C-alpha positions as CSV (number, residue, x, y, z in Angstrom):
1,Q,-12.5,-2.1,-4.1
2,D,-13.3,-6.1,-5.7
3,L,-13.0,-5.2,-9.5
4,D,-13.6,-8.1,-11.8
5,R,-11.3,-8.2,-15.2
6,E,-13.1,-6.0,-17.5
7,A,-13.3,-3.3,-14.7
8,V,-9.6,-3.5,-14.4
9,E,-8.9,-3.7,-17.9
10,Q,-11.1,-0.5,-18.3
11,R,-9.1,1.2,-15.7
12,I,-5.7,0.3,-16.7
13,A,-6.4,1.5,-20.1
14,K,-7.3,4.8,-19.3
15,L,-3.6,5.4,-17.4
16,R,-0.4,6.8,-19.1
17,W,2.1,3.8,-18.6
18,A,5.9,3.5,-19.6
19,E,4.9,0.5,-20.1
20,V,1.7,-1.3,-19.6
21,P,1.6,-4.3,-17.6
22,A,-0.9,-7.1,-18.8
23,T,-4.1,-7.4,-16.9
24,E,-3.1,-11.1,-15.4
25,A,-0.5,-9.2,-13.4
26,F,-1.7,-6.5,-12.4
27,I,-4.2,-8.2,-11.0
28,A,-1.9,-10.5,-8.9
29,D,-0.2,-7.7,-7.9
30,M,-3.4,-5.6,-6.3
31,E,-4.5,-9.2,-4.5
32,A,-0.3,-9.0,-3.3
33,A,-1.6,-5.3,-2.1
34,R,-4.5,-6.3,-0.5
35,L,-2.7,-9.0,1.6
36,R,0.1,-7.2,2.7
37,G,-1.0,-3.7,3.6
38,W,0.9,-1.6,0.3
39,A,1.7,-1.7,-3.2
40,I,4.5,-1.4,-5.1
41,D,4.7,-0.5,-9.2
42,D,8.6,-1.1,-10.4
43,G,8.7,0.7,-13.3
44,Y,5.5,0.2,-15.2
45,Y,3.9,3.8,-14.4
46,L,6.9,5.3,-15.4
47,K,11.1,4.0,-16.4
48,G,13.1,3.7,-14.0
49,V,11.0,4.5,-10.8
50,T,10.2,2.6,-7.9
51,S,7.4,3.3,-5.6
52,I,5.4,2.0,-2.8
53,A,2.0,3.3,-1.6
54,T,0.2,2.9,1.1
55,V,-3.4,4.3,2.8
56,I,-4.0,5.2,6.3
57,R,-6.8,4.5,7.5
58,A,-9.1,6.1,10.8
59,A,-10.3,3.9,13.0
60,G,-13.3,3.7,11.2
61,G,-11.8,2.3,8.4
62,D,-12.5,5.2,5.8
63,V,-9.0,6.0,4.0
64,R,-7.7,8.8,5.6
65,A,-3.8,10.0,3.7
66,C,-1.7,8.4,0.9
67,M,1.5,7.8,1.6
68,T,3.7,7.1,-1.6
69,A,8.1,6.5,-1.5
70,T,9.4,7.0,-4.3
71,M,13.1,5.6,-5.6
72,F,15.1,5.0,-8.7
73,S,14.7,1.6,-9.8
74,G,17.3,-0.6,-8.7
75,Q,18.0,1.7,-5.2
76,H,17.0,-1.1,-2.6
77,D,16.8,-5.0,-2.6
78,A,13.6,-6.4,-2.2
79,A,14.1,-6.4,1.7
80,T,14.8,-3.1,1.8
81,L,11.7,-1.8,-0.5
82,G,9.7,-4.3,2.1
83,M,10.9,-2.6,5.2
84,I,9.8,0.5,3.7
85,G,6.2,-1.0,2.2
86,D,6.1,-2.0,5.6
């Protein structure tokens, strides 16, 4: 959504986190998700839980569905998490 820092901080503040991420880290994670096409949360939202999420777009670019895989943190190595995301 190309949000500025203030908008990101406002959205972060509205959520209930197990551990609130630093704004810079969150912005870096957003950029990484934009580049690779999927996002990962490892314990920020829920302690002990890793979630990988992506959207499925229609041919015109509209979001049609969201997919999330959730697992225990530490259950998979980084390579496997990347395969799940891809």
